[in-house]
C-alpha positions as CSV (number, residue, x, y, z in Angstrom):
1,M,-27.9,2.3,-20.8
2,K,-27.7,-0.6,-23.2
3,T,-28.6,1.8,-26.1
4,I,-25.8,4.1,-25.1
5,V,-23.4,1.2,-24.7
6,S,-24.2,-0.3,-28.1
7,L,-23.8,3.1,-29.9
8,L,-20.6,3.9,-28.1
9,A,-19.0,0.5,-28.6
10,S,-20.0,0.1,-32.3
11,A,-18.7,3.6,-33.1
12,A,-15.4,3.0,-31.4
13,I,-14.4,-0.5,-32.6
14,G,-11.8,-0.3,-35.3
15,L,-10.7,3.3,-34.7
16,A,-7.4,4.0,-33.1
17,A,-4.8,6.1,-31.4
18,A,-2.6,8.7,-33.0
19,P,1.0,8.0,-32.0
20,A,4.1,7.8,-34.3
21,A,7.9,8.0,-34.5
22,A,10.9,10.1,-33.2
23,R,11.9,13.2,-35.1
24,P,13.9,15.6,-32.9
25,A,12.1,18.9,-32.3
26,T,13.6,22.2,-33.0
27,V,13.3,23.3,-29.3
28,Q,14.1,21.4,-26.2
29,G,11.2,19.5,-24.7
30,D,11.9,18.4,-21.1
31,P,8.9,18.7,-18.7
32,T,9.7,22.2,-17.7
33,L,9.8,23.6,-21.3
34,P,7.2,24.7,-23.9
35,T,5.1,21.8,-25.2
36,R,5.1,22.8,-28.9
37,D,8.0,22.9,-31.3
38,A,9.0,25.9,-33.5
39,A,6.6,24.8,-36.2
40,G,3.7,24.7,-33.8
41,N,3.4,20.9,-33.6
42,E,2.4,19.4,-30.3
43,I,5.4,17.5,-28.8
44,V,5.7,14.7,-26.3
45,V,8.5,15.0,-23.7
46,T,8.0,11.7,-21.9
47,A,9.1,9.3,-24.7
48,S,12.8,10.4,-24.7
49,R,15.6,11.0,-22.2
50,S,17.3,13.4,-24.5
51,G,15.6,16.5,-23.2
52,E,14.1,17.1,-26.6
53,G,10.5,16.9,-27.5
54,T,9.1,14.5,-30.2
55,P,6.2,15.6,-32.4
56,V,3.3,13.5,-31.2
57,A,2.5,12.5,-34.8
58,D,6.0,11.1,-35.3
59,L,6.5,8.8,-32.3
60,P,6.5,5.0,-33.1
61,A,4.9,4.1,-29.8
62,S,1.4,4.3,-28.3
63,V,1.0,7.7,-26.8
64,T,-2.1,9.8,-26.0
65,L,-1.9,13.6,-25.4
66,L,-4.6,15.3,-23.5
67,D,-4.0,19.0,-24.1
68,A,-5.1,22.0,-22.0
69,A,-8.1,22.6,-24.3
70,A,-9.4,19.1,-23.7
71,L,-9.1,19.5,-19.9
72,Q,-11.0,22.8,-20.0
73,E,-13.7,21.7,-22.5
74,R,-14.4,18.6,-20.3
75,Q,-14.3,20.8,-17.1
76,T,-11.8,18.4,-15.5
77,R,-11.5,18.8,-11.8
78,I,-10.3,15.3,-10.8
79,V,-7.4,14.3,-13.1
80,S,-8.3,10.6,-12.9
81,D,-11.7,11.3,-14.5
82,I,-10.2,12.4,-17.9
83,L,-7.8,9.4,-17.9
84,R,-10.9,7.3,-18.5
85,D,-10.9,8.7,-22.0
86,V,-7.4,7.3,-22.8
87,P,-7.2,4.0,-24.7
88,G,-5.8,1.1,-22.7
89,L,-6.5,2.7,-19.3
90,A,-8.9,1.4,-16.6
91,V,-9.7,3.6,-13.5
92,S,-11.1,2.4,-10.2
93,R,-12.0,4.6,-7.2
94,T,-13.1,3.5,-3.8
95,G,-16.3,5.5,-3.5
96,G,-16.3,9.3,-3.7
97,V,-13.8,12.0,-4.6
98,G,-10.6,11.7,-2.6
99,G,-10.9,7.9,-2.2
100,M,-8.0,5.7,-3.2
101,T,-7.9,5.8,-7.0
102,Q,-5.9,3.3,-9.1
103,V,-5.1,3.4,-12.8
104,R,-4.1,0.4,-14.8
105,I,-2.6,0.4,-18.3
106,R,-3.1,-2.5,-20.7
107,G,-4.1,-4.9,-17.9
108,S,-1.0,-4.3,-15.8
109,E,-1.3,-3.6,-12.0
110,S,-1.7,-0.1,-10.8
111,N,1.8,-0.1,-9.3
112,H,3.2,-1.0,-12.7
113,V,2.5,2.6,-13.9
114,L,5.1,5.2,-13.5
115,V,3.6,8.6,-12.6
116,L,5.4,11.9,-13.2
117,I,4.3,15.4,-12.4
118,D,6.4,18.0,-14.1
119,G,9.2,15.4,-14.4
120,I,9.1,14.4,-10.7
121,E,8.4,10.8,-9.8
122,V,5.5,11.1,-7.3
123,S,4.6,7.5,-6.4
124,D,4.5,6.7,-2.7
125,P,7.6,4.7,-1.9
126,F,5.8,2.8,0.9
127,Q,2.6,2.0,-1.1
128,G,4.7,1.3,-4.3
129,E,2.2,3.3,-6.4
130,Y,0.6,6.7,-6.9
131,D,-2.8,7.4,-5.5
132,F,-4.7,9.5,-8.2
133,G,-7.3,10.4,-5.6
134,T,-4.9,13.1,-4.4
135,L,-4.5,14.8,-7.8
136,I,-6.8,17.6,-8.6
137,A,-6.5,19.6,-11.9
138,D,-4.6,22.8,-12.2
139,E,-5.8,25.8,-14.2
140,A,-3.5,25.1,-17.2
141,A,-2.1,21.7,-17.7
142,R,-1.7,18.8,-20.1
143,I,-1.3,15.0,-19.8
144,E,0.9,12.6,-21.7
145,V,0.2,8.8,-21.5
146,L,2.9,6.6,-22.9
147,R,1.8,2.9,-23.1
148,G,3.9,-0.2,-23.2
149,Q,7.0,-1.3,-21.3
150,Q,9.2,1.8,-20.6
151,S,11.7,0.4,-18.0
152,S,14.5,0.9,-20.5
153,L,14.0,4.7,-20.0
154,Y,12.8,4.9,-16.4
155,G,13.6,1.7,-14.6
156,S,11.2,0.1,-12.1
157,D,7.5,0.9,-12.1
158,A,7.2,1.4,-15.9
159,I,5.9,-2.0,-16.9
160,G,2.5,-0.8,-18.1
161,G,3.6,2.6,-19.2
162,V,4.1,6.2,-18.0
163,I,1.6,8.9,-17.2
164,Q,3.0,12.5,-17.0
165,Y,1.0,15.5,-15.8
166,I,2.5,18.7,-16.9
167,T,1.6,22.3,-15.8
168,L,2.0,24.8,-18.6
169,T,4.8,27.4,-18.4
170,G,4.3,31.1,-18.1
171,R,5.4,31.5,-21.7
172,E,2.8,29.1,-23.0
173,R,-0.1,30.5,-20.9
174,P,0.7,34.0,-19.5
175,G,-1.6,36.1,-17.5
176,V,-3.9,35.8,-14.4
177,S,-6.8,33.4,-14.2
178,L,-9.4,32.9,-11.5
179,R,-12.1,30.3,-11.1
180,A,-14.8,29.7,-8.5
181,E,-17.7,27.1,-8.5
182,G,-20.1,25.2,-6.4
183,G,-22.8,22.6,-6.7
184,S,-24.3,19.3,-5.5
185,F,-23.2,17.5,-2.4
186,G,-22.0,20.7,-0.7
187,T,-19.2,21.1,-3.3
188,A,-17.1,24.2,-3.5
189,A,-14.0,24.5,-5.7
190,G,-11.7,27.1,-7.1
191,G,-8.4,27.8,-8.8
192,A,-6.0,30.6,-9.4
193,R,-3.0,31.1,-11.6
194,I,-0.5,33.9,-12.3
195,A,2.1,33.5,-15.0
196,G,4.3,35.4,-17.3
197,A,7.6,35.6,-19.2
198,G,10.3,38.1,-19.9
199,D,13.5,38.1,-21.8
200,T,15.3,35.7,-19.4
201,V,12.7,34.6,-16.8
202,D,9.6,32.5,-17.2
203,Y,7.3,31.7,-14.2
204,A,3.9,30.2,-13.4
205,V,2.3,29.8,-10.0
206,S,-1.1,28.0,-9.7
207,G,-3.3,26.5,-7.0
208,S,-6.5,24.6,-6.8
209,V,-8.9,23.5,-4.1
210,Y,-11.8,21.0,-4.2
211,H,-14.1,20.4,-1.3
212,T,-17.2,18.2,-1.2
213,G,-19.5,17.1,1.5
214,G,-19.8,13.8,-0.4
215,T,-22.4,11.1,-0.5
216,P,-22.8,7.7,1.2
217,T,-20.4,5.1,-0.1
218,A,-21.7,2.1,1.9
219,R,-24.5,0.1,0.3
220,G,-27.6,1.4,2.1
221,G,-25.5,3.6,4.3
222,S,-26.3,7.2,5.5
223,R,-22.9,8.6,6.3
224,D,-21.7,11.1,3.7
225,I,-18.1,10.6,2.7
226,G,-16.6,14.0,1.9
227,S,-13.1,15.2,1.2
228,T,-11.0,18.3,0.8
229,S,-8.0,18.5,-1.6
230,V,-5.5,21.2,-2.2
231,G,-2.8,21.3,-4.9
232,T,-0.3,24.1,-5.6
233,T,2.6,24.3,-8.1
234,A,5.3,26.9,-8.8
235,K,7.5,26.7,-11.8
236,A,10.3,29.1,-13.0
237,T,13.0,29.1,-15.6
238,W,16.0,31.5,-15.9
239,T,17.7,31.7,-19.2
240,P,20.7,34.1,-18.9
241,S,22.1,33.0,-22.3
242,S,21.2,31.0,-25.4
243,T,23.4,28.1,-24.1
244,F,22.3,27.8,-20.4
245,K,19.0,27.4,-18.7
246,L,18.1,26.8,-15.0
247,T,14.6,25.5,-14.0
248,G,13.0,25.0,-10.7
249,V,9.6,23.2,-9.8
250,G,7.9,23.0,-6.5
251,R,4.6,21.2,-5.7
252,Y,2.5,20.6,-2.6
253,S,-0.6,18.4,-2.3
254,Y,-2.9,17.7,0.6
255,T,-6.0,15.5,0.8
256,D,-8.2,14.9,3.8
257,A,-10.9,12.3,2.9
258,D,-13.5,10.4,4.9
259,N,-13.4,6.6,4.6
260,N,-15.6,3.7,5.4
261,D,-14.3,0.3,6.5
262,P,-15.6,-3.2,5.9
263,A,-17.6,-4.8,8.7
264,T,-15.6,-7.4,10.7
265,S,-18.6,-9.2,12.2
266,G,-22.3,-9.8,11.8
267,P,-24.4,-10.3,8.6
268,L,-22.5,-7.6,6.7
269,F,-19.1,-9.2,7.2
270,G,-16.7,-7.9,4.6
271,Y,-19.1,-5.3,3.2
272,T,-18.4,-1.6,3.4
273,V,-20.4,-0.1,6.3
274,D,-20.8,3.4,7.8
275,S,-17.7,4.1,9.9
276,P,-18.0,7.3,11.9
277,G,-14.8,9.2,12.5
278,V,-12.7,7.2,10.0
279,H,-10.7,9.3,7.6
280,S,-7.3,9.7,6.1
281,R,-4.8,12.5,5.4
282,V,-2.3,12.4,2.6
283,Q,0.3,15.1,2.2
284,G,3.0,15.4,-0.4
285,F,6.0,17.7,-1.0
286,Y,7.8,17.6,-4.3
287,G,10.7,19.5,-5.8
288,L,12.9,19.6,-8.9
289,A,15.9,21.6,-10.0
290,R,17.4,21.3,-13.5
291,A,20.4,22.9,-15.2
292,E,20.9,22.6,-18.9
293,L,23.8,23.4,-21.2
294,A,23.6,23.5,-25.0
295,L,26.8,23.5,-27.1
296,A,27.8,23.0,-30.7
297,D,24.9,25.2,-32.0
298,G,22.5,23.3,-29.9
299,R,23.4,19.9,-31.3
300,W,25.0,18.7,-28.0
301,T,22.9,19.2,-24.9
302,S,23.5,18.1,-21.3
303,A,21.4,18.4,-18.2
304,L,21.8,17.8,-14.5
305,T,18.6,17.2,-12.5
306,G,17.9,16.8,-8.8
307,Q,14.5,16.0,-7.4
308,F,12.7,14.8,-4.2
309,A,9.3,13.4,-3.2
310,D,8.1,13.3,0.4
311,T,4.8,11.5,1.0
312,N,3.0,11.2,4.4
313,R,-0.1,9.1,4.8
314,K,-2.1,8.7,8.1
315,G,-5.3,6.9,8.7
316,Y,-7.5,7.7,11.7
317,G,-10.2,5.7,13.5
318,S,-12.8,6.9,15.9
319,T,-10.2,6.8,18.7
320,G,-7.3,8.6,16.9
321,L,-4.4,7.5,14.7
322,A,-4.8,4.0,13.5
323,N,-2.0,3.6,10.9
324,G,0.5,5.6,9.0
325,N,3.6,5.7,7.0
326,S,6.0,8.2,5.3
327,G,8.0,7.6,2.2
328,R,10.8,9.7,0.7
329,R,12.7,9.6,-2.6
330,Y,15.8,11.5,-3.6
331,K,16.9,11.3,-7.2
332,G,19.7,12.7,-9.3
333,S,20.1,12.4,-13.1
334,F,22.7,13.4,-15.6
335,E,21.7,13.3,-19.3
336,T,23.8,14.1,-22.4
337,S,22.6,14.0,-25.9
338,Y,24.1,14.6,-29.4
339,R,22.2,15.2,-32.6
340,I,23.8,14.2,-35.9
341,D,22.2,15.6,-39.1
342,T,23.5,14.2,-42.4
343,G,20.6,15.5,-44.5
344,A,18.8,12.2,-45.2
345,L,19.3,10.8,-41.7
346,V,18.8,12.7,-38.5
347,S,20.0,10.8,-35.4
348,R,20.1,11.5,-31.7
349,I,22.3,9.5,-29.3
350,T,21.6,9.9,-25.6
351,G,23.2,8.6,-22.4
352,A,21.9,9.0,-18.9
353,V,22.8,8.1,-15.4
354,D,20.2,8.0,-12.6
355,Y,20.8,7.7,-8.8
356,E,17.8,7.1,-6.6
357,R,17.4,6.5,-2.9
358,E,14.0,5.5,-1.4
359,S,13.2,5.2,2.2
360,F,10.2,4.7,4.4
361,R,9.2,4.9,8.1
362,N,6.2,3.3,9.8
363,L,4.0,5.6,11.8
364,T,1.5,3.1,13.0
365,P,1.4,2.9,16.8
366,G,2.8,-0.6,17.0
367,G,1.9,-3.8,15.3
368,F,4.4,-3.9,12.4
369,A,7.0,-6.5,11.6
370,F,9.4,-3.6,11.4
371,T,8.8,-0.2,13.0
372,G,12.1,1.6,12.1
373,R,13.4,2.9,8.8
374,R,14.4,1.0,5.6
375,A,16.1,2.4,2.5
376,T,17.0,1.2,-1.0
377,E,19.5,2.6,-3.4
378,N,19.6,2.2,-7.1
379,W,21.9,3.2,-10.0
380,G,20.5,3.2,-13.5
381,F,22.5,3.5,-16.7
382,V,20.6,4.4,-19.9
383,G,21.5,4.4,-23.6
384,Q,19.0,5.6,-26.3
385,Y,19.0,6.0,-30.0
386,E,16.4,8.0,-32.1
387,G,16.7,8.2,-35.9
388,N,14.6,9.6,-38.7
389,V,15.0,9.2,-42.5
390,G,13.0,12.1,-44.0
391,D,9.4,12.1,-43.0
392,A,9.0,8.4,-43.7
393,L,11.1,6.1,-41.4
394,S,11.5,6.5,-37.7
395,L,13.6,4.2,-35.5
396,G,14.2,4.0,-31.8
397,A,16.2,1.8,-29.4
398,S,16.9,2.1,-25.7
399,V,18.6,-0.1,-23.1
400,R,19.0,0.3,-19.3
401,H,21.0,-1.6,-16.7
402,D,20.1,-1.1,-13.0
403,R,22.3,-1.8,-10.0
404,N,20.2,-2.2,-6.8
405,D,21.4,-2.9,-3.3
406,R,18.4,-5.0,-2.4
407,F,17.3,-6.9,-5.6
408,A,18.9,-8.5,-8.6
409,D,20.4,-6.1,-11.2
410,P,18.1,-6.2,-14.3
411,T,18.8,-5.1,-17.8
412,T,15.8,-3.9,-19.8
413,F,15.4,-2.8,-23.5
414,R,13.0,-1.5,-26.1
415,L,13.0,-1.4,-29.9
416,Q,10.5,0.5,-32.0
417,A,10.0,1.6,-35.6
418,G,7.5,3.4,-37.7
419,Y,7.1,4.0,-41.5
420,R,4.8,6.5,-43.2
421,L,3.5,6.0,-46.7
422,P,3.0,8.9,-49.0
423,F,-0.8,8.9,-48.6
424,G,-0.6,9.3,-44.8
425,L,-0.9,5.7,-43.6
426,R,1.8,4.8,-41.0
427,A,2.7,1.4,-39.7
428,R,4.5,1.1,-36.4
429,G,5.6,-1.6,-34.0
430,A,7.6,-2.0,-30.7
431,Y,9.0,-4.7,-28.4
432,G,10.1,-4.1,-24.9
433,T,10.8,-5.5,-21.4
434,G,10.1,-4.1,-18.0
435,V,10.7,-4.6,-14.3
436,K,8.9,-3.7,-11.1
437,N,10.6,-3.9,-7.7
438,P,8.5,-4.9,-4.7
439,G,7.2,-2.1,-2.5
440,Y,7.9,-1.6,1.1
441,F,4.4,-2.6,2.1
442,E,4.8,-5.9,0.3
443,L,8.2,-6.4,1.9
444,F,7.5,-5.3,5.5
445,G,3.8,-5.3,6.1
446,F,1.5,-5.8,9.1
447,A,2.3,-8.4,11.7
448,D,-0.6,-8.1,14.1
449,G,-3.4,-8.1,11.5
450,R,-4.2,-10.5,8.7
451,Y,-1.2,-9.5,6.5
452,I,2.5,-10.3,6.9
453,G,5.1,-8.9,4.5
454,N,7.7,-11.0,2.7
455,P,11.3,-9.6,2.6
456,D,12.3,-12.4,0.1
457,L,10.1,-11.2,-2.8
458,R,11.7,-11.0,-6.2
459,P,11.0,-8.2,-8.7
460,E,8.3,-8.7,-11.3
461,K,9.4,-8.9,-14.9
462,S,7.5,-8.2,-18.1
463,K,7.9,-8.4,-21.9
464,G,5.6,-7.4,-24.6
465,W,5.0,-6.1,-28.1
466,E,2.6,-4.0,-30.1
467,A,1.8,-3.3,-33.7
468,G,-0.4,-0.5,-35.1
469,L,-1.7,1.4,-38.1
470,D,-2.5,5.1,-38.2
471,Q,-4.2,7.1,-40.9
472,E,-4.5,10.8,-41.4
473,I,-7.6,12.0,-43.2
474,A,-8.6,15.2,-44.8
475,G,-5.2,16.9,-44.6
476,G,-4.8,16.1,-40.9
477,R,-8.3,17.1,-39.7
478,A,-8.8,13.6,-38.5
479,T,-6.5,10.8,-37.3
480,V,-7.7,7.2,-37.1
481,G,-5.9,4.0,-36.2
482,A,-5.7,0.8,-34.2
483,T,-3.1,-1.0,-32.0
484,Y,-2.8,-4.6,-31.1
485,F,-0.7,-5.3,-27.9
486,E,0.4,-8.4,-26.0
487,S,2.3,-8.7,-22.7
488,R,3.5,-11.4,-20.4
489,L,4.3,-11.0,-16.7
490,E,6.5,-13.3,-14.7
491,D,7.1,-13.6,-11.0
492,E,3.9,-11.6,-10.4
493,I,3.5,-10.7,-6.7
494,F,0.2,-11.9,-5.3
495,T,-1.3,-12.5,-1.9
496,T,-1.5,-16.1,-0.5
497,F,-3.7,-17.2,2.4
498,L,-1.9,-19.5,4.8
499,A,-3.9,-22.2,6.7
500,P,-5.0,-22.8,9.3
501,D,-5.6,-19.2,10.3
502,F,-5.6,-17.9,6.7
503,L,-3.1,-15.1,7.3
504,A,-2.3,-13.2,4.2
505,S,1.2,-12.9,2.8
506,P,2.6,-11.9,-0.6
507,S,4.5,-14.3,-2.8
508,N,5.9,-14.6,-6.3
509,R,3.8,-16.6,-8.7
510,T,5.4,-19.5,-10.6
511,T,2.8,-19.2,-13.4
512,R,2.6,-16.4,-16.0
513,S,0.1,-13.6,-16.4
514,R,-0.8,-12.7,-19.9
515,Q,-2.6,-9.6,-21.3
516,H,-3.5,-8.8,-24.9
517,G,-6.0,-6.6,-26.6
518,V,-6.8,-3.8,-29.1
519,E,-6.8,-0.1,-28.5
520,A,-8.7,2.2,-30.9
521,F,-9.0,5.9,-31.2
522,V,-10.1,8.7,-33.5
523,S,-9.5,12.4,-33.1
524,A,-11.2,14.7,-35.5
525,R,-12.1,18.4,-36.1
526,P,-14.0,18.2,-39.4
527,I,-15.1,21.8,-39.1
528,D,-14.0,24.6,-36.8
529,Q,-17.2,24.4,-34.8
530,L,-16.9,20.7,-34.0
531,R,-14.3,18.5,-32.3
532,F,-14.7,14.9,-31.2
533,D,-12.6,12.2,-29.6
534,L,-13.5,8.5,-29.5
535,A,-11.6,5.8,-27.7
536,Y,-12.2,2.0,-27.3
537,T,-10.2,-0.8,-25.6
538,Y,-10.7,-4.5,-25.7
539,L,-8.7,-6.3,-23.1
540,K,-8.2,-10.0,-22.2
541,A,-6.1,-10.3,-19.0
542,R,-5.6,-13.7,-17.5
543,E,-3.5,-15.2,-14.8
544,D,-3.1,-19.0,-15.2
545,G,-6.5,-18.9,-17.0
546,T,-8.3,-16.8,-14.4
547,V,-9.7,-13.3,-15.3
548,E,-7.7,-10.6,-13.5
549,V,-9.7,-8.3,-11.3
550,R,-10.7,-4.6,-12.0
551,R,-9.8,-4.9,-15.6
552,P,-13.0,-4.6,-17.8
553,K,-13.0,-6.4,-21.0
554,H,-14.5,-3.4,-22.8
555,V,-13.9,0.3,-22.1
556,A,-15.0,3.1,-24.3
557,S,-15.5,6.9,-24.3
558,L,-16.8,9.6,-26.7
559,N,-16.3,13.4,-26.2
560,T,-18.1,15.7,-28.6
561,T,-17.5,19.5,-28.3
562,V,-19.5,22.1,-30.3
563,F,-18.4,25.7,-30.6
564,S,-20.3,28.7,-31.7
565,R,-19.0,30.7,-34.7
566,D,-17.8,33.5,-32.5
567,K,-16.2,31.0,-30.1
568,R,-18.1,32.5,-27.2
569,F,-20.0,29.3,-26.5
570,A,-18.7,25.7,-26.1
571,G,-20.6,22.7,-25.1
572,T,-19.3,19.1,-24.5
573,L,-21.1,15.8,-24.3
574,T,-19.1,13.0,-22.7
575,L,-20.1,9.4,-22.7
576,R,-18.0,6.8,-20.8
577,Y,-18.7,3.1,-20.8
578,N,-17.1,0.6,-18.4
579,G,-17.8,-3.0,-19.1
580,R,-18.5,-5.9,-16.7
581,Q,-15.5,-6.7,-14.5
582,D,-14.5,-9.0,-11.7
583,D,-13.4,-8.0,-8.2
584,V,-12.6,-9.8,-4.9
585,A,-14.6,-9.6,-1.7
586,F,-13.6,-10.7,1.8
587,I,-17.2,-11.6,2.8
588,D,-16.3,-15.1,4.1
589,P,-15.3,-15.1,7.8
590,S,-12.4,-17.4,6.9
591,F,-10.8,-14.4,5.2
592,V,-10.5,-16.4,2.0
593,P,-11.4,-14.0,-0.8
594,V,-14.5,-14.6,-2.9
595,R,-14.7,-13.5,-6.5
596,V,-17.6,-11.3,-7.5
597,S,-18.8,-9.6,-10.7
598,L,-19.5,-5.9,-11.0
599,R,-22.0,-5.0,-13.7
600,E,-21.3,-2.7,-16.6
601,Y,-22.2,1.0,-16.5
602,A,-22.3,4.0,-18.7
603,L,-21.9,7.6,-17.5
604,V,-23.1,10.7,-19.4
605,N,-21.8,14.2,-18.6
606,L,-22.8,17.5,-20.1
607,N,-20.7,20.7,-19.9
608,A,-21.2,24.2,-21.2
609,E,-19.3,27.5,-21.0
610,Y,-20.2,31.0,-22.3
611,R,-17.9,34.0,-22.5
612,L,-19.7,37.1,-21.4
613,T,-16.7,39.2,-22.2
614,D,-13.2,38.6,-23.3
615,R,-12.2,38.3,-19.7
616,L,-15.3,36.8,-18.0
617,S,-17.1,33.6,-18.6
618,V,-19.7,31.4,-16.8
619,F,-19.9,27.6,-17.0
620,G,-21.9,24.7,-15.8
621,R,-21.9,20.9,-16.0
622,V,-24.1,17.9,-15.1
623,E,-22.3,14.7,-14.1
624,N,-23.9,11.3,-14.3
625,L,-26.8,12.9,-16.2
626,L,-28.8,9.6,-16.3
627,A,-28.3,9.0,-12.5
628,E,-26.6,5.6,-13.2
629,R,-26.1,3.4,-10.1
630,Y,-22.8,1.5,-10.2
631,E,-19.8,0.3,-8.3
632,E,-16.1,0.6,-9.4
633,V,-14.9,-1.4,-6.4
634,F,-17.0,-4.0,-4.6
635,S,-19.6,-2.7,-2.1
636,F,-18.5,1.0,-2.6
637,A,-21.5,3.0,-3.7
638,T,-20.8,6.0,-6.0
639,P,-22.5,9.5,-6.4
640,G,-25.7,10.0,-8.4
641,R,-26.6,12.9,-10.6
642,A,-24.8,16.2,-9.8
643,A,-24.9,19.7,-11.1
644,Y,-22.2,22.4,-10.8
645,G,-21.8,26.0,-11.9
646,G,-19.3,28.8,-11.7
647,V,-17.5,31.7,-13.1
648,R,-14.0,32.2,-14.7
649,A,-12.0,35.4,-15.1
650,S,-8.8,36.0,-16.9
651,F,-6.6,39.1,-17.2
């Protein structure tokens, strides 16, 4: 493993991400529209509220795009797995597939990451974050990861950044596709998609299922922890004229996953142990409707969007329902944007208004400080400017003011700029602020257990900056760069333990949490038969001088794909390294947490696919090829070596 680690880390250091600055695309780029502009350039839709896409090479912020080809080449089935290949991200999963999965950006907390699916905010209002363990990959999708404080565009939750998962439209990927596979640990999975486009209608319907019998997740345990996950999406666009467009998106997700609990007595106190009958079910319904109007030859665009997210989570013990909650979010947005082209300078000015109502209800059979319903309403007012002077200078500024009926009304902002020299070197920098409101669990938690919520919590606040250099090589066949970032978090919410019974309760810290580090990335296709992507992150995250948990100091990945000349064969080798990290363990009967260290690990995956005909292909993969034994979360064992194979058909 150390040989792999040294090769991977030494190859990654000094190489960097490929973001840039904001030139308006020639087609609109909201999350329901095509993901390339008229010139064929890949565009990012997450970095602007204008409804227009920005070429990924021209955005003066740190952004990573994982396109549909990358997801297919790496045979991505669990979306959080491929997020391990993004600079600045740390992923931790409690045991096997379907277990609670958290993603942290640049050392921030997992609930500091705003998650969108096709433009819909999908975080659980009660938990205050999104559980990536419930997200399995669709047949045709892409992922945008925007790093750094983005509250000036999206409000609360976007301290660390934004992750958006986007299913492709019927115009981008028409036809019918089917996939079936099976393999180790009693795993069976499949997917189907039908999509197409006409003169005025564009549609895509897809569904995926993933079932595994699982493996033991308790140290020395024998109970296999399995799961079943289902995800379906329907997306349609009606364009009756060149000036009007109506789009609808619907999504359903369901996960039933076995769990193990920590022991509450005996020599294994606080360690995960086999817990027969314990499992959880998470169900989510999501929807979005968007109407767009383009006037003044497309220079002035306006959009009205309505969306909802309904999440239900229930935990079961050996005797039945043990705990549960439901969270619901309704959101409406109006955006209007005007593009001004004076020749040398192209500007876009955008204004947006958001209204959001979140509510929750406890489903636990007694034992909560509050067992009814609570709700919070928020208005957000956004202003954004994007400007470009030729192909050299790109500017961006955004500001947002929120009016909240429960917390103080914050104002957040972001400034960013990038400049490209004639030989392809681009310098860029940004400064921004962020805010995160407390979640309902933090406000109104358990009363009969060891945790009591605190309704007097204040929102967390963040400020940070970044500076980077990007260099295109060999006419764009490779992009190399590096980004330095630094952030500071105030009023961080943490858990205190109150004597003499050491009951747990959240509070706001009076000290500051600091994070800084370097992100590096290289993406290259030196010849048509070879593609590789390399990422590395160095992170130093401290709270009052203490290392923050589940934030490795070093994270790196390398993906190398080789194609045959006739494109019938593709093979991908993936190496992922996760450095040593701290975690907390409740292995002291006093319930005072003990800090533990989790050792470094490196995972090797090998994938291959061969097209038998133009419509039929076979594929296979081996995950954890070297049978590495490791833990991402204290005392949760992880799967060993596994092999899978299947068939794919397209029409």
